[in-house]
C-alpha atoms as one frame of an Amber mdcrd trajectory, in Angstrom:
protein
  31.847 -88.759   1.434  33.400 -85.332  -0.287  30.851 -82.475  -1.652  31.097
 -81.542  -5.057  29.154 -78.654  -6.806  28.680 -79.077 -10.641  29.116 -76.194
 -13.067  26.856 -75.875 -15.997  27.982 -74.826 -19.491  27.365 -71.665 -20.711
  23.844 -71.043 -22.713  25.782 -70.270 -25.978  26.624 -74.081 -26.342  24.186
 -77.429 -26.600  22.040 -75.362 -29.076  21.564 -71.932 -27.198  19.979 -74.224
 -24.017  23.522 -74.308 -21.964  22.763 -76.256 -18.398  19.196 -75.363 -18.453
  17.256 -76.727 -15.548  15.355 -79.668 -17.979  18.269 -81.137 -19.469  20.085
 -81.194 -15.691  17.054 -82.595 -14.386  16.796 -85.246 -17.238  20.519 -86.193
 -16.757  19.953 -86.805 -12.691  16.742 -89.023 -13.126  17.851 -90.818 -16.611
  19.635 -93.950 -14.789  18.247 -97.609 -14.770  15.046 -97.859 -12.831  16.765
 -99.818 -10.350  19.956 -97.415  -9.582  17.980 -94.190  -9.303  15.130 -92.881
  -7.128  14.043 -89.544  -5.817  14.947 -89.390  -1.657  12.562 -86.241  -1.744
  11.428 -83.342  -3.360   9.565 -83.011  -6.603  11.866 -83.511  -9.929   9.219
 -81.567 -12.259   8.257 -78.445  -9.242  11.883 -77.860  -8.828  12.380 -77.707
 -12.550   9.273 -74.680 -12.791  10.938 -73.179 -10.620  14.086 -72.309 -11.952
  12.837 -72.342 -15.097  10.700 -69.713 -13.621  13.938 -66.812 -13.258  15.018
 -64.819 -15.275  18.382 -65.528 -13.278  21.727 -66.053 -15.552  21.780 -68.680
 -13.164  18.466 -69.810 -12.144  19.078 -73.528  -9.788  22.039 -75.271  -8.039
  22.853 -78.976  -8.569  25.566 -81.316  -7.130  26.088 -83.643  -5.146  27.553
 -85.668  -2.267  29.651 -88.741  -3.035  30.025 -91.500  -0.898  32.526 -94.380
  -1.919  30.768 -96.426   0.193  27.932 -98.916  -1.705  25.543 -97.668   0.193
  24.118 -96.130   3.949  21.671 -97.126   6.392  18.226 -94.942   5.130  18.337
 -92.889   8.524  21.382 -91.259   8.147  21.062 -90.706   4.255  17.842 -88.637
   6.116  19.592 -87.045   8.689  23.308 -86.374   5.983  20.241 -83.918   3.796
  18.888 -82.477   6.630  22.750 -81.205   8.322  23.043 -80.301   4.497  20.002
 -78.167   4.830  19.816 -76.416   7.841  24.650 -75.622   7.065  24.273 -74.499
   3.352  20.544 -72.722   3.091  21.161 -70.957   6.925  18.476 -69.445   8.257
  15.848 -70.535   5.743  12.450 -72.173   7.053  11.538 -75.564   5.028   8.798
 -73.287   3.117  11.553 -70.550   1.738  13.154 -72.957  -0.656  12.692 -75.887
  -2.857  14.837 -79.156  -3.005  15.061 -82.757  -5.117  17.359 -85.234  -3.397
  17.961 -87.784  -6.230  19.934 -91.018  -4.753  22.161 -92.862  -7.872  23.707
 -96.128  -6.905  25.263 -96.849 -10.818  28.960 -96.489 -10.054  28.774 -98.738
  -7.428  28.843 -96.373  -5.039  25.980 -93.578  -3.376  25.855 -90.419  -4.540
  22.565 -88.495  -3.193  22.309 -85.609  -5.923  21.051 -82.211  -5.079  19.268
 -79.909  -7.137  17.540 -76.332  -6.452  16.374 -73.369  -7.492  18.120 -70.064
  -6.928  14.495 -68.481  -5.126  14.113 -67.990  -2.403  10.029 -69.013  -1.774
   8.677 -66.475   0.508  10.137 -63.432  -1.382  10.662 -64.820  -4.556  14.646
 -62.979  -4.473  17.144 -64.846  -5.472  19.014 -66.877  -3.496  22.361 -68.221
  -3.483  23.457 -71.611  -2.381  27.138 -72.407  -2.465  29.744 -69.399  -4.195
  32.613 -70.466  -3.976  35.203 -68.285  -2.533  32.792 -67.238   0.770  31.105
 -71.006   1.326  34.168 -73.412  -0.124  36.205 -73.325   4.398  31.912 -74.105
   5.237  31.598 -77.510   2.607  35.144 -78.476   3.765  34.125 -78.391   7.563
  31.200 -79.943   6.888  32.555 -82.902   4.674  35.519 -83.415   7.053  32.629
 -83.296  10.073  30.113 -85.995   8.057  32.107 -87.871   7.662  33.718 -88.050
  10.613  30.122 -88.663  13.037  29.304 -91.247   9.944  32.581 -93.109  10.133
  32.456 -92.111   6.592  35.248 -92.956   4.430  37.342 -89.151   3.381  38.517
 -88.782   0.573  41.423 -86.446   2.923  43.049 -90.056   4.890  46.529 -90.025
   4.483  46.420 -93.773   2.963  44.110 -92.465   0.216  46.916 -89.368  -1.491
  49.099 -90.534  -4.208  52.598 -91.025  -3.404  54.115 -89.108  -6.793  52.160
 -86.497  -8.527  52.730 -86.639 -12.219  52.021 -83.959 -14.818  50.308 -85.152
 -18.005  50.364 -81.619 -20.227  53.466 -81.284 -21.945  55.660 -78.046 -21.228
  55.545 -74.866 -22.917  59.630 -75.483 -24.264  57.956 -79.041 -25.364  55.502
 -78.004 -26.885  57.982 -75.566 -28.920  60.258 -77.894 -29.169  57.583 -81.250
 -30.932  55.013 -78.763 -32.586  56.195 -79.868 -35.937  55.638 -83.402 -35.072
  51.710 -84.864 -35.327
């Protein structure tokens, strides 16, 4: 399993909408019926809460991506709860909103999350993940869950490539060959 926090396009693209809460939720739900399932939360409520935010960053969206095609339902629930306890530490369930959406369209399991960035009891901004400060937390969470549940780890030495090839042209190559098309 690995954790990915998605970046949203800026508002100046996509007709001024950027990565709107509605567009992101539509992406999460726009899969064939047998390949998508809302596991927890209310997608419409989550979108409305995020749309009500006057922040430049009204929501956080990402996924827990597994190599496994599926895992037991009880394990999914416990992993989602542990994610919430880790990344929303110190908050009661009534203080935040999260929507969990399962995808199986890629032949593997993805547990997608959508979190409006608002603390519900105060209306103040809530930041689920700040990369510089929380990258170590995400890495530790990933390692602990993979070990505890015997999941495939992207850090497994057998998964590493033996040779890494840089496919981007060098500055010298760009200068020397820029006249050729």
